[in-house]
C-alpha positions as CSV (number, residue, x, y, z in Angstrom):
1,M,0.2,0.1,-0.1
2,R,2.4,2.4,1.0
3,R,4.3,2.1,-2.4
4,Y,1.2,2.9,-4.0
5,L,0.7,6.1,-1.8
6,F,3.3,9.0,-3.3
7,P,2.0,8.5,-7.4
8,I,-1.6,8.7,-6.2
9,S,-0.5,11.6,-4.2
10,L,0.5,13.8,-6.8
11,A,-2.6,13.0,-9.0
12,V,-4.8,14.8,-5.5
13,L,-2.5,18.2,-6.1
14,F,-2.4,17.7,-9.8
15,F,-6.4,16.8,-10.5
16,G,-7.9,18.9,-6.6
17,I,-5.6,22.1,-6.9
18,L,-3.1,22.7,-9.6
19,L,-5.5,21.3,-12.6
20,P,-8.2,23.9,-12.0
21,G,-5.8,26.5,-12.2
22,M,-4.7,26.2,-15.7
23,L,-8.1,25.6,-17.0
24,F,-8.8,28.4,-15.8
25,Y,-6.1,31.4,-16.9
26,L,-5.7,29.4,-20.2
27,S,-9.1,30.0,-20.3
28,Q,-8.7,33.5,-19.4
29,D,-5.5,34.2,-21.9
30,W,-7.3,32.9,-24.9
31,E,-10.9,35.2,-24.2
32,N,-7.9,38.4,-24.1
33,S,-6.2,37.4,-27.1
34,S,-9.3,36.7,-28.8
35,A,-10.7,39.9,-28.0
36,V,-7.4,41.9,-28.8
37,A,-7.3,40.2,-32.0
38,D,-10.0,41.2,-34.1
39,K,-9.9,45.2,-33.0
40,S,-6.0,46.4,-32.0
41,I,-4.2,45.0,-35.2
42,A,-4.6,48.2,-37.7
43,P,-6.2,51.8,-37.2
44,E,-8.6,53.0,-39.3
45,L,-8.7,56.7,-41.3
46,K,-11.4,57.6,-41.1
47,S,-12.8,60.8,-44.5
48,Q,-15.3,62.4,-43.4
49,A,-15.5,64.2,-47.3
50,Q,-18.0,62.9,-49.7
51,P,-17.4,59.9,-50.9
52,E,-17.2,61.1,-54.7
53,E,-15.4,64.3,-53.7
54,A,-12.8,62.4,-51.0
55,A,-8.8,64.3,-50.4
56,P,-6.4,62.8,-51.8
57,Q,-4.7,60.2,-48.2
58,V,-2.1,62.1,-47.2
59,F,-0.7,59.8,-44.9
60,D,-0.4,56.2,-45.3
61,E,-1.9,54.2,-42.5
62,K,1.5,52.3,-41.4
63,E,3.8,55.1,-40.9
64,I,0.1,56.5,-38.8
65,L,-0.5,53.8,-36.7
66,R,4.2,53.7,-37.1
67,I,2.7,56.9,-35.0
68,S,-0.4,55.8,-32.0
69,Q,1.8,52.9,-31.0
70,A,4.8,54.7,-31.0
71,A,3.1,57.3,-28.4
72,V,2.1,53.8,-25.8
73,G,4.3,54.8,-23.0
74,N,4.3,58.6,-23.1
75,Q,4.0,60.6,-20.6
76,I,1.0,62.7,-21.3
77,G,1.4,67.1,-20.4
78,D,-0.7,68.9,-18.1
79,Y,-2.6,70.3,-20.0
80,T,-5.9,73.8,-19.3
81,F,-9.7,72.6,-21.5
82,L,-13.0,74.1,-20.9
83,D,-15.4,71.9,-20.2
84,R,-19.3,72.4,-21.7
85,S,-20.0,75.2,-18.3
86,G,-17.0,77.3,-19.5
87,R,-15.3,75.9,-16.6
88,T,-11.1,75.4,-16.5
89,V,-10.0,71.7,-16.0
90,R,-6.6,70.6,-16.3
91,L,-5.6,66.8,-17.0
92,S,-3.9,66.5,-14.1
93,D,-7.3,66.7,-11.8
94,Y,-8.1,63.4,-13.9
95,R,-4.4,61.4,-12.2
96,G,-4.9,58.9,-9.4
97,K,-7.5,56.8,-12.0
98,P,-7.2,55.8,-16.1
99,L,-8.5,58.1,-18.3
100,V,-9.9,57.0,-21.8
101,I,-9.6,60.1,-24.2
102,S,-11.1,59.9,-27.7
103,M,-10.3,62.8,-30.0
104,I,-13.9,64.2,-32.4
105,Y,-15.2,67.3,-34.1
106,T,-18.2,67.7,-33.5
107,H,-19.5,68.4,-37.1
108,C,-18.3,64.9,-37.9
109,P,-20.7,63.3,-40.0
110,F,-20.4,60.0,-38.9
111,V,-17.8,58.7,-38.0
112,C,-17.2,60.6,-34.5
113,A,-20.2,60.3,-33.4
114,T,-20.6,56.3,-34.2
115,T,-17.5,56.6,-31.7
116,T,-18.7,58.2,-28.3
117,R,-22.0,56.6,-28.6
118,S,-19.5,53.2,-29.0
119,L,-17.6,54.3,-25.9
120,S,-21.5,54.4,-24.3
121,A,-20.3,51.0,-23.3
122,L,-18.2,51.7,-20.9
123,K,-20.6,52.5,-18.6
124,S,-21.4,48.6,-17.8
125,S,-17.9,48.3,-15.8
126,Q,-19.3,50.6,-13.0
127,D,-20.5,48.1,-11.8
128,A,-18.1,45.9,-11.6
129,F,-15.1,48.0,-11.0
130,G,-16.8,51.0,-9.6
131,I,-18.6,54.7,-10.0
132,D,-15.1,57.0,-9.7
133,S,-12.6,54.3,-10.7
134,F,-12.1,55.3,-14.3
135,G,-12.6,59.5,-16.6
136,V,-13.5,59.5,-19.8
137,L,-12.5,62.6,-21.7
138,T,-13.7,63.5,-25.3
139,V,-11.2,67.0,-26.7
140,G,-12.8,68.5,-29.0
141,F,-9.5,69.4,-31.9
142,D,-12.4,71.7,-34.4
143,T,-10.6,74.7,-32.2
144,E,-12.2,76.8,-34.2
145,N,-15.4,75.0,-34.1
146,D,-15.7,72.8,-30.7
147,T,-16.5,75.3,-28.5
148,P,-17.4,74.3,-25.4
149,E,-21.7,75.0,-26.1
150,A,-20.4,73.2,-29.3
151,M,-18.7,70.1,-27.0
152,D,-22.4,70.6,-24.4
153,D,-24.8,69.9,-27.9
154,F,-22.9,67.1,-29.3
155,A,-23.2,65.0,-25.5
156,K,-26.6,66.2,-25.7
157,R,-27.4,64.5,-28.9
158,M,-25.0,61.3,-28.4
159,G,-26.8,60.5,-25.3
160,I,-24.3,60.9,-22.7
161,D,-24.6,60.8,-19.0
162,L,-22.3,58.6,-17.1
163,K,-20.9,60.4,-14.1
164,N,-17.0,61.0,-14.4
165,W,-17.3,61.6,-18.9
166,E,-16.5,64.4,-19.9
167,F,-16.7,67.7,-23.3
168,V,-14.0,69.3,-23.3
169,S,-12.4,71.5,-26.3
170,S,-8.9,74.3,-25.9
171,D,-7.0,76.1,-27.6
172,P,-4.7,75.0,-30.9
173,E,-1.7,75.3,-29.7
174,T,-3.3,72.6,-26.8
175,I,-4.9,70.9,-29.1
176,K,-1.8,69.2,-31.5
177,K,0.1,69.3,-28.6
178,L,-1.5,66.8,-26.6
179,S,-2.2,65.3,-30.6
180,K,0.9,64.7,-30.4
181,D,1.6,62.8,-26.7
182,L,-1.5,60.6,-27.7
183,G,0.0,59.2,-31.1
184,F,-3.3,61.0,-33.0
185,T,-2.8,62.1,-36.7
186,F,-5.9,64.1,-38.3
187,F,-5.5,67.0,-40.6
188,P,-8.3,69.2,-42.6
189,T,-9.8,68.7,-46.1
190,D,-10.3,70.7,-48.7
191,E,-14.4,70.3,-48.1
192,G,-14.1,72.0,-44.4
193,G,-14.0,68.8,-42.8
194,F,-11.1,66.4,-41.2
195,D,-8.9,63.3,-42.1
196,H,-7.8,61.6,-38.8
197,I,-7.1,58.2,-37.5
198,T,-10.0,56.4,-35.3
199,Q,-8.1,56.1,-31.4
200,T,-9.4,55.6,-28.3
201,T,-6.2,55.7,-26.2
202,F,-6.4,54.9,-22.3
203,V,-3.8,56.7,-19.9
204,D,-3.2,54.2,-17.3
205,G,-3.2,56.4,-13.4
206,Q,0.1,57.6,-13.8
207,G,-0.7,59.7,-16.6
208,K,1.0,58.0,-19.6
209,V,-0.4,56.3,-23.0
210,Y,-1.5,52.3,-22.0
211,R,-2.5,50.9,-24.9
212,Q,-4.0,52.9,-27.8
213,I,-8.1,50.8,-29.3
214,Y,-8.7,51.7,-33.5
215,G,-12.0,51.6,-34.7
216,D,-15.0,53.3,-34.5
217,E,-17.6,50.4,-33.3
218,F,-16.7,47.8,-30.4
219,E,-17.2,45.6,-28.7
220,N,-17.5,46.4,-24.7
221,K,-15.0,44.0,-23.5
222,T,-12.0,45.8,-26.6
223,L,-13.2,48.5,-23.7
224,L,-13.0,47.3,-20.5
225,T,-10.5,45.0,-20.5
226,P,-7.4,47.9,-20.8
227,L,-9.7,49.3,-17.7
228,K,-9.9,45.8,-15.7
229,D,-6.1,46.0,-16.6
230,M,-5.3,48.9,-15.3
231,I,-7.7,49.5,-12.4
232,Y,-6.6,46.8,-11.0
233,N,-2.6,46.7,-11.2
234,I,-3.0,50.3,-9.9
235,Q,-5.3,49.2,-6.3
236,T,-3.2,46.0,-5.6
237,A,0.1,47.9,-5.5
238,E,-1.9,48.5,-2.2
239,P,0.0,47.7,0.8
240,G,-1.9,44.3,3.5
241,L,-5.6,43.1,3.8
242,A,-6.5,46.1,1.1
243,G,-4.0,44.8,-1.2
244,L,-5.2,41.2,-1.0
245,S,-8.7,42.7,-0.8
246,N,-7.7,43.9,-4.6
247,K,-5.7,40.6,-6.0
248,V,-8.8,38.8,-5.2
249,R,-11.4,41.0,-7.1
250,L,-8.3,40.6,-9.4
251,F,-8.7,37.2,-9.6
252,C,-12.5,37.3,-9.7
253,T,-12.6,39.4,-11.8
254,I,-14.9,37.7,-14.9
255,Y,-17.0,39.1,-18.3
256,D,-20.5,38.0,-18.7
257,A,-20.9,37.7,-23.1
258,K,-24.4,37.8,-22.7
259,T,-24.7,40.9,-20.9
260,G,-21.2,42.0,-21.8
261,K,-19.9,43.7,-18.8
262,Y,-17.4,42.7,-16.1
263,E,-19.0,40.9,-12.5
264,I,-17.7,39.9,-9.5
265,S,-17.6,36.7,-9.9
266,Y,-15.6,34.0,-6.5
267,S,-16.4,30.5,-8.7
268,Y,-13.0,29.9,-8.9
269,F,-11.9,30.2,-6.0
270,Y,-15.1,27.8,-4.8
271,G,-13.4,25.6,-7.0
272,I,-10.6,25.2,-5.7
273,G,-12.2,25.4,-2.5
274,L,-13.6,21.5,-3.3
275,G,-9.9,20.9,-5.0
276,V,-8.8,21.3,-1.2
277,L,-11.3,19.7,0.3
278,V,-11.2,16.6,-1.8
279,S,-7.9,16.3,-1.4
280,L,-7.7,16.3,2.1
281,L,-10.8,13.1,2.1
282,I,-8.6,11.4,-0.3
283,T,-5.4,12.1,2.2
284,W,-7.8,11.1,5.3
285,W,-9.0,7.9,3.5
286,L,-5.3,7.0,2.3
287,V,-3.6,7.9,5.5
288,I,-7.1,5.6,7.3
289,E,-6.1,2.6,4.7
290,Y,-2.2,2.7,5.3
291,R,-3.1,2.4,9.0
292,R,-5.2,-0.7,8.9
293,S,-2.8,-2.5,6.0
294,P,-1.5,-6.0,7.8
295,K,1.2,-5.9,5.4
296,R,2.9,-2.4,7.6
297,N,7.1,-2.7,8.4
298,Y,7.7,-1.9,11.8
299,P,11.2,-1.2,12.7
300,G,12.6,-4.2,14.6
301,H,10.2,-5.9,12.7
302,D,10.5,-8.3,10.4
């Protein structure tokens, strides 16, 4: 009996504890990679002119993507803006938590409106992450027309009423510097509109560009995953029980495809607990059987 004890114990350890953990992490990695694959490989350069009168493209997509991706890791300057009420706000007001930045212009006939409405999916993350866990900033880059009044009208037309989501405008020099920091490319067309990369930028709590998302329509998870990574990377740095609590939440926050939300689920830890319990029961049974075995060898006995 004793010669089987070690291999049986290894089997209990693998199937009761290690296997559930391996399957959990493999499933998470697969979901994360599939969520990013379709939306983060190539940018979209949207022309706001009529198709039959489109101006020639000034920059090719490879160069625009290079500029955008090169901005990842950039420290964003502390720029000043005007919100919809004309109040002065600074980017430093948003430090300490993740920030989602979207560059638009209010006279955009289609793309900017679609992007903004798609970003409203961020509301679904507040239940899991907390209402004040991140901010959203929509910046008007058409400095001639994107006044506080125009930004307010745009927000109302889009039906945006999300806490910590502000629509702001600024002067040409500030927009130029911010665009450079973000890797955001735009240029005017002969028809009076703009060609621009359709880019949503995620900035971490220290004010550095964390990730770029491209396109004007995206699945909820494409937006929520970077927020999840940033929020819990910041919070798990806390010492003591607070840090431990956030680490547990990081493991337990999962994406529900049916609701399109990240939700708190402790089923993984329930599975681990059950595996530990089964392992203890099997170990107890092995010990009992070993003690009952008539073939046990005692020191000094044949």
